[in-house]
Every structure is written in structure tokens, then in C-alpha cells.
N, C-alpha and C positions, 0 to 999 in steps of 0.2 A: 235389521233395517228393512224398510219397505221400499217399494219401487219409487216412491216420491222422493226418497233420500238419495237416489242414484244420480250421479252426474250425467250430463248429456254426452259425455265422451268417456272413453275407456283407455286407461294407460296400462300397458303391459311391459313389465321389465323382463330382461333376460340376461343371463350370464354368458360369457364367451363359450362357444362350442354348441350352444343350443340354437336350433334353427326353427323358429316359430311360424315359418311361411305357411304351412298347411292349415294351421288353426286360424291364422289371420285371414286367409282366403275364405274359409267357411264363415267366419264372423262377418266379413264384408258382404257375403251372399245373403246371410240371414238378417243382419241388422244394418242395412245400407245407410240408414239415417243416423247411426251412432258411430262417429269416427273412432278408429282405434289407433293409438299412438304407441310406437315401440320405443322403449327406453333401455338403451344398453347400459349395463352396470357391472362394475368389477365384482368378482365373486365375494370378496370380503365385505362389500358394502351393500349387498342385495337386501338382507333382512332389515338393515337400518333404513334403507330407502322405503321399504314397505311400511315400516312403523311410523316413519315421518310423513306418510301420505304422498310420497313422490310417485307412487304407482298404485293402481287398484289391485293388481295381482302380479305375480312374476314367476318365471321359471328359474329355480335356484338349485343348488347342489346340496344334498343332505350331508350332515344333519342340520336341522333348523332348531335353534335353541329358543326356549321360552314358550309359555303356555298361551301367549297372546296371538301367535301365528298358527293358522291351520295349514296343513300340507297334505297333498295327495301324491304319493310316490308314483312315478310314471314308467321309468325304465332304468336299466343298469347298463353302463357302458363297458366295453372291452378296454382293458388296460394294455398299453403298448409301450415299447421302447423306441425312441427316435434315435436313429444312427445315420452316419454318412453312408452313401450308397456303396462306397468302396471299403466299408468296414467289414471285417470277417463275419460279424453277426448278421449281415445282410444276406448271407448265403444259406441261412437256415429258415425254417418256416415259423418257428416260435422259440422263445427263450424262457429260461427260469431265473430266479434271483441268483442262484448259484453260478450261472453263466456270467454274471456281471461282477463277480467277486473281485476281480483284478482291474475293473474299469472305474474311472472317475464318473460318478453319477451325480449330476446336478440336481439340487433340491430347491426349486424356487420358493420364495416366500408365500406365493399365492397357490401353492400346490394343493389341489382339492382332494388328494388321496390321503387317507388316514393311516400313515405308516406307524407301526410300533417301532420299527427300525428300518430306514431306507436301505436298499441294497447297494453294493459296490463301495468304493472309497469316496469319502466326501471331498468336495472341492474346498479350496481355501476360503471362499466366500459364497454365500447363497445369492443367486440372481434375484432381482426384485420381482420379476414376473416370469411366467411361462414363456412368453414371447422372447424375452431376453435369453432365457435358457436355450431355446431352440436356435437362436442366433449364435450362441457359443458352440453348440454342437456343429453348426455349419462351419465354424472357424476351427474345428478340430479339437475343441476343448471339452472332452467328456461326452456323456450321453444323458438323456433325460427320459424319465418315465411319466407318461401322461394318459388321461382318457383319450380314446381314439378320436373323438370329435375335435379335441384341441390339436392333435397331430395333423388333422385335415385342415383346420383353420389356419395354422401357421406353416402350411406346406411350402417346401422349397424344392427346386429341381435337383439339388445336390443331396437331398436327404430322403430317407425312407423310414418305415417303421415295421416292427414285428410284435405280435402278441406276447405278453409276459404272463406266464402261468403263476399260480400261487401268489398273487399280488392283491392288494386292496382294490376295490372297484368303486367308481363314482356313480352315485345314484341321483337322478334328476327328478325334481318334484315341482308341482304347481303349488304355490303358497300365496296366502293373502291374510290380512289382519282379520281375526275372528269377529271382532266387533264391527267390522265394516263389510259384512257379507251382503252386499247389495244385490238387487235383481240382476244387474249387469254381470257381477261376479258369478252368480249362479248360472247365467246364460253361458258364460265362458267355460265354467266347469262342465256343463252339459256337452259343449263342443269337444272339449278335451277327452271326455269319457266316451265319445262316439255316439251320443244320442242323436237321433234324427230330429228334424224340425217338428215332426208330428208325434214325438215320444209322449207316451201316456204319463210319464213322470213329470210332475210339476216342478216349478223353480224351487219351491221350499224343500223338495226332496233332496236336492243337491247339497243343501246346507246341513241336512239331517243325516249325514253319513255316520256309520258305526263309530264307536269310541276308539277302535283300534287305529283309525286314520290319524288320530291325535298322537298316539304313541309311536306309530310307524314312522313319523317324520324324523324321529331321533335316530333310529337304527336304519332307516331306509328300506324297511320291509314293505311287502305289498298289501299289508293290512288284512289278509285273508285269515279266517279262523281255521284251525286244524280240526279234523273230524274227531268227535268224542270217541273214547275207547269202545270197541265193539260196533262202531258205526262207520267203519272205513268204507270207502266207495266200493260198490260191487259186492259187499258182504252183508248177509242177513244175520243179526245178532242171535237168532234162534238156530242158526246152522244152515239155513237155506241159502240159495245162491243170490237172492235179492234181485235177480234179473227180471225182465218183463214176463218170462214164461213161468217163473217160480218153481218150487219143488213140490213134492208130495206133501199133502197135509196143509199146505199154505193156501193163501188166496189165489196165487197163480195168475193174477191178472185176468185177461179176457178169457183164457182157456180154463181157468179154475172156477168160473162162474157157473151157477146152476143152469141146466138146459132150459129150452123154451124160448119163445120170441121175446125180444126186449119190449118193455112197456113203453107206450107212447107218452110223450110229454103232455102234461095237463095244461 
């Protein structure tokens, strides 16, 4: 789509736990004439909202299903266990799934963690939401494992949390409908990617990202390519160091050049 197709306002969806404040502030500084509206959305309804046109883009949790939505993975959250402050687990710095084997671990229906098998003993019923599960922990009914941002969002004075090792992690991404990549969407992509207002990269470059960003949205990877065999960082495939000084017989950078004064520019 071209800039003429973009709406005069920008709607940004976000799931619980994501704090878009920094990016909204930069948007308001760069595009003061284009109001940005925040749209809070439940995790399970975020992609449907984007598809239905309820938001121009949104911060969602991976994976994002379907080829019609683009996604840029942004960061991975620490997984934590929410426990009462007087619980024995609060006395340690971190926990493992084995430490929870004898505990009732609540598994809310909106759990963003992709468990093959949740740790601990299951409760008789699954809470409808993470907020409900945290309330049950406060009532002394089990523990709950969540991304750290959700533990902070639903913080209570009588509860605390500890990191959980060897557990699934939640990945947050910026997503938008691929066929509605407007100029305003590209502007927001630039802000999220940290481009300055005077960046040499144009708007169209934001939409023309490598193909791995499409596939990374499912697994939540960072979309970076691995170095080809023999081309690992800091290694010369011919056996040299590949560093700025180079080895014998190689170009060797500045020191390996022929002697004499450098030629002036024409």
C-alpha cells in the first residue's frame, strides 16, 4: 500500500504484560499530527483483532499462525514462578521444574507458555485467566508459572516470584497484516527497530525485510542467519585469522598494502 492508503491515525494493540510506553513516546515526538491509539487485547484475540482491522499493528506473543500476518520478534521474557511470600520456595534464588513436583501448579486457559507437560500437580480446574490464577495463589491454592511481565502486572504485596529454569519462554513480537503494510506501519517498524528520524533507510525498506522474519514468527527466533561453514566470525576460510591485521601472504588490511604514498582522489 502507498502512503495515500494510510489512515490519519494509528491503532496499536498490545497484549497484557507488554509496555509500549517508550515507542508511543517516540511516535508522538516524530509524528505529532498522527494520533496513536492504544488497544488492549486478550492474548488469544490479538491476531483476530489484527485480521479484522481493529488495529494497524500490535505487540503479540509468538507463535503467530497464518501467512497473512507479518511478525518481527523483539525479545524473550524470563519465566518465573509466582509464590506466596511465606512459601518455602521464596527462600531460594531460582527454581527448577523438579522443585515443583509436589506442588499444585495452576495452568490458566490463557497461558502463553508452550508446555509439552506443565510441571507439578494439576489443579482440579484450570483458571480462566492468568489474573485469576494469581488470585488463587494469593488465597493459598497452588502456584503459577508465567512470563515475568505478567508477574509484575498482577503484583500483590503478599506474593513474590522466582525464575524457573528449563522452562518454555514467552517471545514478544510486533505483528501486522502483510497486505496492510502502510507507510504508518513502516514508520512504527522503524521506531521499534531503533532507527533515527534521519535514518538513511526508507520506509519501503522496513517492509522488505528478509524472508526469515516470516518464518521466525512461528518459532519466535530472531530471524538472523547462521554463518556459512568456513565463514565463522573471526576465521579466515584459508587459514588466516581474518582480523584487521591479517596473516602472512594475505592482504593484511592497511599493513599488507604495497609501500608508497596513497594516490589522491581524482
